[in-house]
SEFI-913216 format. One line per field, with one value per residue (C-alpha): x, y, z; residue in one letter. Coordinates in Angstrom, 3 decimals. Layout:
X = X/... .
Y = Y/... .
Z = Z/... .
mivex = A/... .
END
This chain:
X = -15.581/-14.100/-17.066/-14.971/-14.297/-17.967/-18.993/-16.398/-17.563/-21.209/-20.796/-18.822/-21.549/-24.335/-22.435/-22.362/-26.158/-26.522/-24.212/-26.493/-29.943/-31.586/-30.325/-30.503/-33.812/-35.739/-35.555/-36.939/-39.682/-40.691/-40.682/-42.856/-45.197/-45.804/-46.924/-49.361/-50.736/-51.122/-52.072/-53.446/-55.482/-56.111/-56.450/-57.238/-60.353/-61.809/-61.030/-62.878/-61.595/-59.190/-59.981/-61.979/-59.127/-59.140/-56.714/-54.706/-54.173/-53.581/-50.505/-48.775/-46.849/-45.765/-44.523/-42.614/-41.005/-40.140/-38.188/-36.800/-35.305/-33.738/-32.346/-30.991/-29.067/-27.934/-26.719/-24.798/-23.315/-22.023/-20.784/-18.338/-17.679/-16.396/-13.559/-12.529/-12.694/-10.708/-8.250/-9.204/-10.368/-6.742/-6.952/-9.869/-8.235/-4.949/-6.690/-7.380/-10.951/-12.477/-14.627/-17.690/-17.102/-16.727/-20.000/-21.826/-20.603/-21.460/-24.616/-25.847/-25.572/-27.276/-30.103/-30.574/-30.904/-33.362/-35.546/-35.586/-36.604/-39.356/-40.798/-40.684/-42.563/-45.218/-45.624/-45.839/-48.509/-50.815/-51.025/-52.595/-54.258/-55.966/-54.568/-54.041/-51.405/-52.990/-49.753/-47.237/-44.586/-44.651/-44.562/-41.412/-39.925/-40.500/-39.173/-35.907/-35.430/-35.912/-33.608/-30.826/-31.218/-31.086/-28.340/-26.289/-27.253/-26.152/-22.859/-22.270/-23.064/-20.650/-17.846/-18.705/-18.941/-15.770/-17.332/-20.217/-22.374/-22.471/-23.755/-27.018/-27.473/-29.094/-31.252/-32.623/-32.736/-33.698/-35.010/-37.314/-39.066/-39.461/-41.044/-43.508/-44.383/-44.470/-47.831/-46.823/-49.835/-52.202/-53.023/-51.570/-54.954/-56.204/-53.888/-55.091/-53.296/-50.507/-49.248/-50.526/-48.466/-45.418/-45.497/-44.832/-41.302/-40.702/-39.011/-40.247/-43.832/-43.152/-41.653/-44.584/-47.176/-45.781/-45.447/-49.046/-50.290/-48.697/-50.790/-54.194/-54.155/-54.501/-51.805/-51.295/-49.012/-49.104/-47.207/-45.110/-43.940/-43.157/-41.085/-39.332/-38.394/-36.996/-34.884/-33.624/-32.514/-30.824/-28.972/-27.866/-26.512/-24.645/-23.124/-21.972/-20.478/-18.620/-17.219/-16.123/-14.050/-12.591/-11.416/-10.726/-12.839/-12.458/-12.035/-8.518/-9.073 .
Y = -63.110/-59.896/-57.538/-54.558/-56.237/-57.137/-53.584/-52.129/-54.258/-53.632/-49.862/-49.675/-51.528/-49.463/-46.247/-47.333/-47.552/-44.023/-42.743/-44.312/-43.767/-43.181/-46.496/-48.558/-47.392/-44.924/-46.907/-50.225/-48.438/-46.454/-49.553/-51.471/-48.490/-48.710/-52.333/-51.161/-48.459/-50.700/-54.058/-52.978/-49.909/-49.938/-53.649/-54.787/-52.604/-54.569/-57.995/-60.010/-61.064/-63.985/-66.110/-63.199/-60.699/-57.812/-58.341/-55.216/-56.455/-60.050/-59.166/-57.108/-60.067/-61.212/-57.766/-57.346/-60.754/-59.814/-56.772/-58.513/-61.443/-59.357/-56.691/-59.202/-60.970/-57.747/-56.087/-59.095/-60.139/-56.666/-56.165/-59.075/-58.954/-55.389/-55.970/-58.963/-56.829/-53.922/-56.101/-54.754/-58.233/-58.938/-56.293/-58.171/-61.578/-60.403/-58.859/-60.873/-61.548/-65.018/-66.234/-66.226/-62.569/-61.631/-63.366/-61.768/-58.307/-58.482/-60.597/-58.678/-55.372/-56.750/-58.261/-55.022/-53.044/-55.569/-55.668/-51.845/-51.776/-54.341/-52.299/-49.115/-50.898/-52.015/-48.422/-47.213/-49.830/-48.140/-45.186/-47.371/-50.363/-51.023/-54.113/-55.586/-57.877/-60.722/-62.094/-59.187/-61.123/-63.984/-61.454/-59.910/-63.366/-64.442/-61.089/-61.352/-65.079/-64.603/-61.549/-63.386/-66.531/-64.726/-62.382/-65.528/-66.735/-63.386/-63.655/-67.004/-65.491/-62.606/-65.059/-67.248/-64.330/-63.219/-60.281/-57.863/-59.677/-62.855/-60.883/-60.318/-63.706/-65.609/-62.718/-61.827/-65.240/-67.423/-65.588/-63.073/-65.680/-68.043/-65.206/-64.319/-67.998/-68.609/-67.049/-63.411/-62.252/-65.203/-68.196/-71.428/-73.054/-71.113/-73.111/-76.225/-79.541/-80.462/-76.855/-76.666/-79.702/-78.607/-75.194/-76.903/-77.629/-73.853/-72.966/-69.375/-70.638/-71.546/-68.132/-66.186/-68.565/-68.317/-64.555/-64.211/-66.374/-63.928/-61.158/-62.756/-66.237/-67.876/-69.836/-72.125/-74.345/-75.227/-72.551/-75.153/-76.503/-72.957/-72.283/-75.646/-75.069/-71.633/-73.081/-75.852/-73.303/-71.273/-74.388/-75.151/-71.602/-71.781/-75.100/-73.721/-70.598/-72.784/-74.897/-71.751/-70.499/-73.919/-74.366/-70.690/-71.054/-67.890/-65.661/-64.616/-64.379 .
Z = 33.694/32.297/32.645/31.535/28.180/27.695/28.532/26.153/23.202/24.084/24.383/21.132/19.224/20.786/19.967/16.316/16.429/17.778/15.015/12.387/13.854/10.463/9.108/12.303/13.797/11.640/8.397/9.772/11.702/8.611/6.404/8.847/9.154/5.411/5.902/8.584/6.285/3.247/4.789/8.129/7.153/3.395/2.677/6.229/6.437/3.496/4.929/7.512/10.886/11.298/14.346/15.755/15.310/12.854/10.001/10.875/14.433/13.287/11.204/13.930/15.469/11.998/10.997/14.258/13.681/10.099/11.298/14.389/12.480/9.718/12.062/14.582/11.850/10.192/13.415/14.688/11.344/10.489/14.046/13.835/10.072/9.967/12.492/10.351/7.203/8.692/10.619/14.049/15.087/16.042/18.765/20.294/19.891/21.449/24.446/27.621/26.473/26.266/23.374/25.618/26.533/22.865/22.029/24.973/23.954/20.257/20.518/23.566/21.717/18.591/20.649/22.583/19.354/17.936/21.059/21.152/17.512/18.114/20.976/18.871/16.092/18.580/19.759/16.162/15.393/17.916/15.533/12.834/14.499/17.815/19.509/22.936/24.417/26.373/27.807/28.004/29.919/27.420/24.590/26.049/26.633/23.020/21.809/23.792/23.098/19.362/19.290/21.116/18.969/15.638/16.825/17.454/13.993/12.560/14.481/12.773/9.356/10.035/10.769/7.761/5.288/3.524/1.643/2.074/-0.471/1.607/4.581/2.686/1.022/3.911/5.276/1.831/0.148/3.120/6.192/4.471/2.253/5.234/7.245/4.505/4.101/7.851/8.630/8.984/6.956/7.372/9.520/8.152/8.865/5.822/3.548/1.746/2.078/1.447/1.912/5.470/6.471/4.478/6.191/9.520/8.289/8.200/11.526/11.386/11.720/15.345/16.138/14.691/16.148/19.677/19.427/18.157/20.997/23.462/21.887/21.340/22.848/19.421/17.613/14.638/16.726/20.396/22.343/24.144/20.773/19.604/22.707/22.401/18.745/19.576/22.377/20.076/17.492/20.245/21.394/17.833/17.397/20.712/19.681/16.345/17.945/20.441/17.598/15.722/18.624/19.368/15.790/14.942/11.812/9.674/12.729/11.752/7.986 .
mivex = M/N/L/Y/A/I/R/A/I/Y/K/F/E/M/A/R/T/F/R/T/L/M/Q/S/I/A/S/P/V/L/S/T/S/L/Y/F/I/V/F/G/T/A/I/G/S/R/M/G/N/I/E/G/I/S/Y/G/A/F/I/I/P/G/L/V/M/L/S/L/L/S/E/S/I/S/N/A/S/F/G/I/F/F/P/K/F/S/G/T/I/Y/E/V/L/S/A/P/V/S/S/M/E/I/V/I/G/Y/V/G/A/A/A/T/K/S/V/T/L/G/L/L/I/L/L/T/A/Q/L/F/V/D/Y/H/I/Q/H/P/L/W/M/L/A/F/L/I/L/T/A/V/T/F/S/L/F/G/F/I/I/G/I/W/A/D/D/F/Q/K/L/Q/V/I/P/L/M/V/I/T/P/L/T/F/L/G/G/A/F/Y/S/I/S/M/L/P/E/P/W/Q/T/L/T/L/F/N/P/V/V/Y/L/I/S/G/F/R/W/A/F/Y/G/V/A/D/V/N/V/A/V/S/L/G/M/T/L/V/F/L/L/I/C/L/T/V/V/G/W/I/F/R/T/G/Y/R/I/R/T .
END
């Protein structure tokens, strides 16, 4: 494995983050802080507990997931799309770098940025809401696994997209609505039938439920099922990425 190539791609992508700190880090943290102020402090103080947890604390895992999913996709998709758009992708393709090393470099950098952002949001949440993490190692595991999975998904979107507009279609029109409807701000047990059953077809439900279990030991779905669904989605993304490099789909366009 060409570790020098992986490190070069990784460092280049991370350097881009440090050049755009306001957009890459400050903006998502500020946006999520507004959710904590409005829903956690203002509205949450007037609402009762959910499963024995204050409303402000209950929504923390959902808000972290909301930012994590969108930023993972955005970082990875832009990271591979821009070289295609500018034509510098040919420098990478002509270098002695395998497809696996390209994926590790780009996806690794995107996942690192997303995990860092998630941890910063958790630290910021302490300023507005008191919370505890019951299973910190599982929390970190879900955080990293979700970041890697959706960074891979973003990598796929970046290869599929042929203009900047398409980069935003799936995050804005699919991922964000699924996150809001996936129990980010409520427990799906509060929904009447048939909506409670239909919500189980939303894959984001399993991500948020598993992540919330790591915090408070409560979940809408069994934690083993949540972990299994996340691993299945990761496997699907890896399979699609492998097919892309085998066929050369849109990489050179």
